[in-house]
N, C-alpha and C positions, 0 to 999 in steps of 0.2 A: 127733687128734694125730696119728692116719693119713694124714688127709687133707692137714697140714704137711707130713709126710714124702713124698708122693706130690709135690707139688710141687716138694719141694726138689729131687728126684731129675730130677723132670721138666728143670729147669732148669740142674741141671748138665750132662744128659744132653744138652741141646737146642743145647752151647753150639757155635762154628762153627768147627770144625777144618779146615787147608791141607788136604788130599789130600795123598797120602806114595807115594815113586817111589825106583825106585832110583835113577834118576839122577836126583834129591832128592839122595840118600843117598852118592855117585860125587861130585858136585858139593860135598858137605861134605868126604866124602876128603881131595880135592884141593887147594882151601882150605885145610882144617887138617894139612893132612900125615902124613891117618893112612892106612896101610895094611891090609889083608884078610889074614889067616891062613885060609883057605879049610877047613870041613870039614863029615862030615853033620850036613844041620841035623835037631834030632828033629821030629814033628809039633807043629802048635799047639794042637791038643786036648789033648793030654801035659803041654804046657809050661802050660795052665791050669788042668788038672787037677791038676799036682804045686806051684805056685805057691800054690791055693789050702789044699792041704796044709800046707805051713809059713805059711801065715796061721792056721791049726786050730791050730797049739800055741800060741797067744797067744787068738786068741777062739775064738766057738762057730761049730758048723759052720753052724744058721742064719744068726747072726750074718752069716755072709760073703757066704750067698748072699743076703740083701737087700741089702749095703752095694759088692761086689765086681761090678768092670767093668772092664775094658781100654776106651781109648779107642778107638778107628777111626785114627785116625792111628798110634796109636803100635801100633798091628796092624797097621798096612802098614809099618811100619819092621823089625819085628822078620822079618815076613816077606822086606824084602828083604837083612838082612843074612846072608851065604853061608859068616860066620863071627866069631870078635873082630875089632875093630878095635884096630889099637896108633901110636901116635904116637911112637916113638920107644922111651925108658924113662918117659917122660913122662906119659902118659895112655892109659888103655885104656874101650872101651865094650865089655860080653861079649852073646852070642850069646843065644839060647833058651836053652841048657843052660847058661851063664855067667852068667848072668841068675838062677838058680833056686844056682847052687854062693850066689853074693854075699851073696844075698836072704838063704838060709841060716844064712851063718856072721855076715853081716855084723846082723841081727836079735836074736842072739845074746849078742851084746856090751852087749846094752843088756835081755834077759830079763830079771834081776834088778830091777832098777827099774821094770820097767813091774809085773810078779808082786806089789809092795809097794805098791805103787797099786793092783791088783787089789782085792788083798787088804785092805786101805782101804777098798774102795768109792769112792779120787779119783781117775777116770781124767783123763788130762790131752784136753784138746777134741784134742793132734793126735797118742793116742794111735790110731792110723787105719792102715790097707793100704799098706804103705811098700813097693814094692819098688829095690834096690839094681842099678843100671843098671850102673853104670861109677865110674872113679875118675880124679882124677889129681894129681900131687906122692908124694904121704908122706902126706899125713892127710887129703886132698878125695875126699868121696863124694856121684857124683849117685846120686840119686834120688827118685822117682816115685809119685805120690798116685794110687791105684785104688780108691778110695771114692768112688762117685758120689753117693755123699749131702755129701762135704766141701766146703767151702769152697774147700782145695785140688786140687780132684779138677781129673787130668791134669797137673798142675806137674810139672814137676820143680824139682829145690831142687838148690843145692852144699852140701852140709855140709860144715863142715872144723874134725872134731875133734870131732863134737857131733850130735846123730841127735835125732826128736821124741820118740824114748822116753826122754828123758834129761831134758831140757828144754822145758816146753809154749811158752816165748820164746824155743826159740834164737838163734839169731843166724846166719845164710845169707850165703854171700860172693855169689851170685849164685842167681836162678831164672830160670825162663820159664813159661810160662801154657800151657805144651806141647809132646810132641816136636817138631811142626812147628817152634816157634820157636827150638828148641831149636839141631836141626840145622838152622839156613836159615842162611845164611849171610855175610849183612846183619847177626842178628842178634845171632852166637855171640861169646864172650868167656869163655876160661876165665882169665883173671887179672884181671878186674874186685875191686878191693880196696874197696867199699864195700860194710858190713856191713849187712842187711838182718834187720827185725824179723817172724819168720816170725808173729807173734803175732795 
């Protein structure tokens, strides 16, 4: 079992992600009509520590240490941000401090469903480390998987009025295999109406 876990972890962690820099982010902002609200940014090490603390309300600390990993391109993205990004009143992408806040509140909405399954010993395959990174319209949440042992590691999901903690086979409005793909001017789409099954 341990060998299988190690092999799976190595496979997901060795996925090739595009490099990310401030120029890529600015190209995305210009193409999609985002403006940035500059503010003092927290230390990345503090962000990682506080995000793990949020996840510890749902998972054992030793489990988090075994599974938690921020993909390199997502780390690059976070360090490129100077503040929250806004697209009029239509969409927003949070900086590190904002991600902590919306992840804490976002996960709490589904906590009762998660804890009920946990008590029954019937977890979903999608019960894992999802961080909320932004939203668009009124019910669309962008979330990213930070479980290096999960098959959706690094994926950004557009969850419409739904969440992996609520339905194991929940439908997504859109999905991207990495934050690099998400902010790619070529690939990004915020209004794709085709629902996809995440299961």
